[in-house]
C-alpha positions in Angstrom: 0.0 0.0 0.0 1.3 3.5 -0.9 2.1 5.9 1.8 1.3 8.9 -0.4 -1.5 11.0 1.1 -4.8 10.8 -0.8 -6.2 14.1 -2.2 -8.7 15.9 0.0 -10.7 17.6 -2.7 -12.5 16.4 -5.9 -10.4 18.8 -8.0 -7.2 17.4 -6.6 -8.4 13.8 -7.2 -9.2 14.5 -10.8 -5.8 16.2 -11.4 -4.1 13.1 -9.9 -6.1 10.7 -12.1 -5.3 12.7 -15.2 -1.6 12.3 -14.6 -1.6 8.7 -13.2 -1.6 6.6 -16.4 0.8 7.0 -19.4 -2.1 7.3 -21.9 -5.5 8.7 -21.7 -7.3 5.9 -23.5 -6.1 2.3 -23.0 -8.8 -0.1 -24.3 -8.9 -3.5 -22.6 -10.6 -5.2 -19.7 -7.9 -7.2 -18.0 -6.6 -4.4 -15.7 -10.0 -2.9 -14.8 -11.5 -6.4 -14.2 -8.7 -7.3 -11.9 -9.3 -4.3 -9.7 -13.1 -4.8 -9.9 -12.5 -8.3 -8.6 -10.4 -7.0 -5.7 -13.2 -4.6 -4.9 -15.9 -7.3 -4.9 -17.8 -5.6 -7.8 -18.0 -8.8 -9.8 -19.2 -11.0 -6.9 -22.7 -9.5 -6.5 -25.1 -7.4 -8.6 -24.6 -3.6 -8.5 -28.4 -3.2 -9.0 -31.6 -5.1 -9.3 -31.3 -4.8 -13.1 -28.7 -3.3 -15.4 -29.2 -1.7 -18.8 -26.0 -0.9 -20.8 -26.1 1.5 -23.7 -23.5 1.7 -26.5 -23.5 3.5 -29.9 -21.7 6.2 -31.8 -24.5 8.7 -31.3 -27.7 8.7 -29.2 -26.3 7.1 -26.0 -26.8 10.1 -23.8 -30.4 10.9 -24.8 -31.4 7.2 -24.6 -30.0 7.0 -21.1 -31.6 10.2 -20.0 -35.0 8.9 -21.2 -34.4 5.6 -19.5 -33.7 7.3 -16.2 -36.8 9.6 -16.5 -39.0 6.6 -17.4 -37.7 4.4 -14.7 -38.2 7.1 -12.0 -41.7 7.9 -13.3 -42.5 4.2 -12.7 -41.4 4.5 -9.1 -38.0 2.8 -9.5 -34.8 3.9 -7.9 -32.0 4.5 -10.4 -28.2 4.7 -10.6 -26.9 6.3 -13.8 -23.4 6.5 -15.1 -22.6 8.6 -18.2 -19.6 10.4 -19.8 -18.2 12.8 -20.5 -19.5 15.7 -18.5 -20.2 19.2 -19.7 -19.3 21.4 -16.7 -18.9 19.3 -13.5 -17.5 15.8 -13.1 -20.4 15.1 -10.7 -22.7 15.0 -13.8 -21.3 11.6 -14.6 -22.9 9.8 -11.7 -26.5 10.3 -10.7 -28.0 8.4 -7.8 -31.8 8.4 -7.8 -31.9 11.4 -10.1 -29.4 13.5 -8.2 -25.7 14.3 -9.1 -23.3 12.4 -6.8 -21.7 14.6 -4.2 -18.0 15.2 -4.0 -17.8 13.0 -1.0 -19.3 10.0 -2.7 -17.0 10.4 -5.7 -13.9 10.8 -3.6 -14.9 7.7 -1.5 -15.2 5.8 -4.7 -11.8 6.9 -6.0 -10.2 6.0 -2.6 -11.8 2.5 -2.8 -10.3 2.1 -6.3 -6.9 3.3 -5.1 -6.8 0.9 -2.2 -7.8 -2.1 -4.4 -5.4 -1.3 -7.2 -2.5 -1.3 -4.8 -3.7 -4.4 -2.9 -1.2 -6.8 -4.3 0.6 -6.2 -7.6 -0.1 -2.6 -8.4 -2.4 -2.0 -11.4 -2.3 1.1 -13.5 -5.6 2.5 -14.5 -6.7 5.4 -16.8 -8.8 8.4 -15.7 -11.9 6.8 -17.2 -11.3 3.4 -15.7 -10.9 4.8 -12.2 -14.0 6.9 -12.7 -16.0 3.9 -13.9 -14.9 1.7 -11.0 -15.5 4.4 -8.5 -19.0 4.9 -9.9 -19.7 1.2 -9.8 -18.5 1.0 -6.2 -20.8 3.9 -5.3 -23.8 2.1 -6.9 -23.0 -1.1 -5.1 -23.1 0.5 -1.7 -26.8 1.0 -2.0 -28.0 -1.0 -5.0 -30.8 0.7 -6.9 -33.7 -1.0 -8.6 -32.1 -0.3 -12.0 -28.6 0.8 -13.1 -28.1 2.6 -16.4 -24.6 2.4 -17.8 -23.4 4.4 -20.8 -20.4 3.0 -22.7 -17.5 5.5 -23.0 -15.9 4.4 -26.2 -16.6 1.3 -28.4 -18.2 -1.4 -26.2 -16.3 -4.7 -26.2 -13.2 -3.3 -24.5 -14.8 -0.4 -22.6 -14.5 -0.4 -18.8 -18.3 -0.4 -18.4 -18.4 -3.8 -20.1 -17.0 -5.7 -17.0 -20.6 -5.6 -15.8 -23.1 -8.1 -17.4 -26.2 -6.2 -18.5 -29.7 -7.7 -18.3 -30.5 -5.6 -21.4 -28.0 -4.3 -23.9 -28.8 -1.4 -26.3 -26.9 -0.4 -29.4 -28.3 3.0 -30.6 -26.3 3.8 -33.8 -23.1 2.9 -35.6 -21.2 5.6 -37.5 -17.6 6.7 -37.8 -15.9 8.4 -34.8 -12.8 7.7 -32.7 -11.2 6.3 -35.8 -7.8 6.1 -34.1 -9.2 3.5 -31.7 -12.1 1.9 -33.6 -11.0 2.3 -37.2 -13.2 3.4 -40.1 -14.8 0.1 -41.2 -18.5 0.2 -40.1 -18.7 -3.6 -39.8 -15.8 -3.7 -37.4 -17.2 -0.7 -35.5 -20.5 -2.5 -35.2 -18.8 -5.6 -33.9 -17.1 -3.5 -31.2 -20.4 -1.9 -30.2 -22.1 -5.3 -30.1 -19.5 -6.5 -27.6 -21.8 -5.4 -24.8 -24.4 -8.1 -25.8 -24.8 -11.2 -23.6 -25.9 -14.8 -24.4 -29.6 -15.3 -24.2 -30.3 -11.8 -23.0 -32.2 -9.0 -24.9 -30.4 -6.9 -27.4 -32.3 -3.7 -28.4 -31.1 -2.3 -31.7 -32.1 1.4 -31.9 -31.4 2.2 -35.6 -32.8 0.9 -38.9 -29.3 1.4 -40.4 -27.0 -0.7 -38.3 -24.2 -2.7 -40.0 -24.9 -6.5 -40.4 -22.1 -7.3 -37.9 -24.3 -6.2 -35.0 -26.9 -8.9 -35.7 -24.2 -11.3 -36.5 -22.7 -10.9 -33.0 -26.2 -11.3 -31.6 -26.7 -14.5 -33.5 -23.3 -15.9 -32.5 -24.2 -15.2 -28.8 -27.8 -16.3 -29.0 -28.9 -12.9 -27.8 -32.6 -12.1 -28.4 -32.8 -9.2 -30.9 -35.5 -6.5 -30.7 -34.9 -4.1 -33.6 -36.4 -0.6 -34.3 -38.7 -0.8 -37.2 -39.1 -4.6 -37.0 -40.1 -5.3 -33.4 -41.0 -1.8 -32.1 -41.4 1.8 -33.2 -42.3 5.2 -31.8 -45.9 5.6 -30.6 -47.2 8.9 -31.9 -49.8 9.1 -29.1 -46.9 9.8 -26.7 -45.6 13.4 -26.2 -42.5 14.4 -28.2 -39.7 14.5 -25.6 -37.6 17.0 -27.5 -35.0 14.3 -28.1 -34.7 11.9 -31.0 -37.9 9.8 -31.3 -36.0 6.7 -32.3 -34.0 6.9 -29.0 -37.3 7.4 -27.1 -38.8 4.3 -28.7 -35.6 2.4 -27.9 -35.6 3.5 -24.2 -39.2 2.4 -23.8 -38.5 -1.0 -25.3 -35.3 -1.5 -23.2 -37.2 -0.7 -20.0 -40.0 -3.1 -20.9 -37.5 -5.8 -21.6 -35.9 -5.1 -18.2 -39.2 -6.3 -16.6 -41.0 -3.0 -16.2 -44.7 -3.0 -17.0 -45.0 0.3 -18.8 -47.8 2.6 -17.6 -49.0 5.0 -20.2 -49.5 7.9 -17.8 -46.0 7.4 -16.3 -44.5 7.3 -19.8 -46.2 10.5 -20.8 -45.1 12.3 -17.6 -41.5 11.2 -18.1 -41.3 12.1 -21.7 -42.8 15.5 -21.0 -40.4 16.3 -18.2 -37.1 14.8 -19.4 -34.2 17.3 -20.1 -30.7 16.7 -21.3 -28.3 19.7 -21.3 -26.3 20.2 -24.5 -28.7 18.4 -26.9 -30.5 21.0 -29.0 -30.7 23.0 -25.8 -32.2 26.4 -26.5 -31.3 29.4 -24.3 -32.8 32.4 -25.9 -31.1 32.8 -29.3 -28.5 30.2 -28.5 -28.9 26.5 -29.4 -26.2 24.3 -27.8 -25.5 20.8 -29.0 -22.5 18.5 -28.4 -22.8 16.9 -31.8 -19.3 16.4 -33.2 -19.4 13.9 -36.1 -21.1 14.0 -39.5 -23.9 11.7 -38.4 -24.9 14.0 -35.5 -24.4 17.1 -37.6 -26.8 15.9 -40.2 -29.4 15.4 -37.5 -28.8 19.0 -36.3 -29.1 20.4 -39.8 -32.4 18.6 -40.3 -33.8 20.0 -37.0 -32.7 23.5 -37.9 -34.1 23.3 -41.4 -37.4 22.2 -40.0 -37.7 25.4 -37.9 -36.3 28.3 -40.0 -35.8 31.7 -38.3 -36.5 35.2 -39.7 -32.8 36.2 -39.3 -29.4 34.6 -39.9 -28.3 31.2 -38.5 -24.8 31.4 -37.1 -22.6 28.5 -36.2 -20.0 28.7 -33.5 -17.8 25.7 -34.2 -14.9 24.4 -32.1 -13.7 20.8 -32.3 -11.0 18.4 -31.3 -8.3 17.5 -33.7 -9.3 13.8 -34.1 -12.8 14.6 -35.3 -14.0 14.7 -38.9 -14.3 18.5 -39.2 -14.8 18.5 -43.0 -17.7 16.1 -42.6 -19.3 18.2 -39.9 -18.9 21.4 -41.9 -20.4 19.8 -45.0 -23.4 18.5 -43.1 -24.1 21.9 -41.5 -23.3 24.2 -44.4 -26.8 24.1 -46.0 -28.4 25.6 -42.9 -25.7 28.0 -41.7 -25.5 31.7 -42.9 -22.4 32.8 -40.9 -19.5 31.0 -39.2 -17.4 31.7 -36.2 -14.6 29.3 -35.2 -12.8 28.9 -31.9 -9.8 27.1 -30.6 -10.0 24.5 -27.8 -7.3 23.9 -25.2 -5.3 20.7 -24.7 -3.2 18.3 -26.8 -6.2 17.0 -28.8 -7.5 20.5 -29.6 -8.0 21.9 -33.1 -7.2 25.5 -33.7 -9.7 28.1 -34.9 -7.5 28.8 -38.0 -7.6 25.2 -39.0 -11.4 25.1 -38.9 -11.5 28.5 -40.7 -9.3 27.2 -43.5 -11.5 24.1 -43.9 -14.6 26.3 -44.1 -13.0 28.6 -46.7 -12.1 25.4 -48.7 -15.7 24.5 -48.8 -16.8 27.9 -50.0 -17.8 29.5 -46.7 -16.7 32.7 -45.2 -15.6 33.1 -41.5 -16.6 36.2 -39.6 -14.3 35.7 -36.6 -11.7 33.3 -35.3 -11.8 33.1 -31.5 -9.2 32.1 -29.0 -11.7 30.1 -27.1 -15.4 29.3 -27.3 -16.4 31.8 -24.7 -14.4 34.6 -26.4 -16.0 33.7 -29.7 -19.4 33.7 -28.1 -18.8 37.2 -26.6 -17.8 38.5 -30.0 -20.8 37.1 -31.6 -23.3 38.2 -28.9 -22.4 41.9 -29.6 -23.3 41.5 -33.3 -26.5 39.4 -33.2 -29.7 40.8 -34.5 -32.8 40.1 -32.4 -34.1 37.6 -35.1 -30.8 35.7 -35.5 -29.9 32.4 -33.8 -26.7 30.7 -33.0 -25.8 27.0 -33.1 -22.9 26.2 -30.7 -21.5 22.7 -31.5 -18.5 20.5 -32.2 -17.5 19.2 -28.8 -18.6 18.7 -25.2 -15.8 21.1 -24.4 -17.3 23.8 -26.7 -20.8 23.5 -25.3 -19.7 23.2 -21.7 -17.6 26.4 -21.9 -20.4 28.4 -23.7 -23.0 27.1 -21.2 -20.8 28.5 -18.3 -20.4 31.8 -20.2 -24.1 32.1 -20.8 -24.9 31.4 -17.2 -22.7 34.4 -16.2 -24.4 36.9 -18.5 -27.0 39.3 -17.1 -29.6 37.7 -19.4 -28.8 34.2 -18.2 -32.3 33.9 -16.9 -33.7 33.3 -20.3 -36.1 30.4 -20.6 -34.6 27.1 -21.7 -36.5 26.4 -24.9 -35.3 22.8 -25.2 -36.8 21.7 -28.5 -34.8 18.6 -29.5 -31.7 16.6 -29.0 -28.8 15.6 -31.2 -27.4 12.1 -30.8 -24.1 12.4 -29.2 -20.9 10.6 -28.7 -17.8 11.3 -26.6 
């Protein structure tokens, strides 16, 4: 056991975790499963039932609706998602409430003790966070645990837990450095969360054949959107993708919940998910950062034209398909502002601007950060204009914080829809 004193604040813990492992993403289950075994997380269920959700886009909205639906039916919930927009605490919700700093720190301490109990095991930031969240869930098991895969599926840390129901929302290109660009292979990775004999809910009509092939190999019971279930138009529009809403309803039913129409209507009316077509006055914030998500955004904006100009404030990470995102959004955008993100993976505003110019667009401003770009744009907006802020969780999180600090921050959240998101 190490004699190094443990951090005493959540901020200090997170800084320590970021520096602890030589690489930020290290796919594989051997290390994380060993520490989970030492913690006793594999010896007993972490909840009465577990639903795990994988997919390139749509995971967050599906999980948010699952949580709202489960709680509307009187079930206690434990929900793990990633990444976060502003606070790390957003990643773990216990019965609808963000986990406290104290709970998160206790989880990190439990992981630290276990990884040093015997041969030391090195873990990534995400792996420690996942194990800490699972430990917190196991302390007071909820009726249902909802787990969102971070990246891929088969080798993601979340996949050490066997789900009672597995959901694959969509399969598209993203995280090419880790998952490649072949959709069949990506589909096989996502389908790695399926389990023999257990329900597999497929939430898209356009999944690669490999997803069903994995299900067949495992003997998993497939329930596919369009074939076995679809959206019920008698239910209220939740302001999030309807395919994801239908998928959430089916997954909850397969987890053994007898769906009550009144509870479903209440949940779908009240569900909210920050950063997914989230309207704050003239500002629409969406974490969409790949062409698949951008096409959805463009469709939603085209369906609700405004009297003025549609601006896009775009800031992205360097490993994302910026050209594809720009091409998808270009038909509905009248003016562009780019911004630089911070960090090793960041893409500079100049790079985005050059790509925009290469596609025939003009760039009104290149900001040093999303908040600086937002401030520049806010001074020039006409009352009838609107702004789409997109490209990354980092982009949306920073602009959300900036909007909250403005004198007009009390504007009504006109949440009218949700983009399907990925990491």
